[in-house]
Phi, psi and omega in degrees: 000293178248135181277329186263136172267141180245132178233137179279168170289164177286130183213174173212155177256130179290150178303327179292319177294318179295321178296320180296320179294316178296315182296319178300317180290320182291315181291334175296330180268315190252023182303323183294327179290326179287324185275344188299307184296313177298322179293321177296320179294319177295319178298318178296322179295321180289315182292322184261358184046051181236121184290341180298329178288329173293321177296322177297318178299319179296318177297317179299314183291321186267328188245335185260313185291317180302314176295328177296320178291331174296321177297320177300315179301311181296326178300316183274325184285334182269007175297134183302329180286337184270353186295340184292343184289332188276312180286161176301134180204165173231155182236133177233155179218134178248007181103342180235329186225141173263123182249123180248118179253117179266141178241157178289138179288139178296138180269136178290155176292148182258019177294147180297326182289341179266003183294330182265002181272141178289113182255022178295127179298150178289162181295322179237148181238157168282159185298127181287154180282338182286159176288155179297147178285321180215145177232126177244137178242127181238120176296140181297334180291343181264005177280146187251002178153160182228133177230160176246135182218102173046059177084015179229151169262126177250112181258119179286128181258004184208171182255017177288169179302312173240092186278165169296143186234148167259122184250126181236116178289147177303326184290350178283345180273144182295330180207166178290333177293319179290329174296313179297319179293321177299313179298320178296323179295313187280341178277341180279000000 
């Protein structure tokens, strides 16, 4: 079908970016469930003219809903198919198979002078010289859909309502032409 294989640069998705993508998809479906209790509490405050129900709505919005959403994140982020997004990896496609090569994350120096320095890895890495730690091959026929989310390609790896996703930033591709060719390969 396609003669050229396309491979991205080595990159990783930060947990915060992955959480934002999961939350946007989850809240697009279940927004009404999150809003129901605070809205009912506000309605009760208006009907009964009691400020305690407004305080209850505030407690729900500030103290109850954020930890509940954290549980949602862990439910989707800890899926075994989704684990590939966090360590450094590269994604390649030859027209028939999606190849995910995982690399070992660089370890920070343990010098005392570096203890106060922010050692958070960057979003994108240059390709490591080491061989990949793990290589996964996924036939393109087993992909369940492709979505775009704020500069990322989200490839559904399952057929659930909110499936585990492989997320590839547009910036991981060497050029916009290779991005378009990659999209053409995986959509066919």
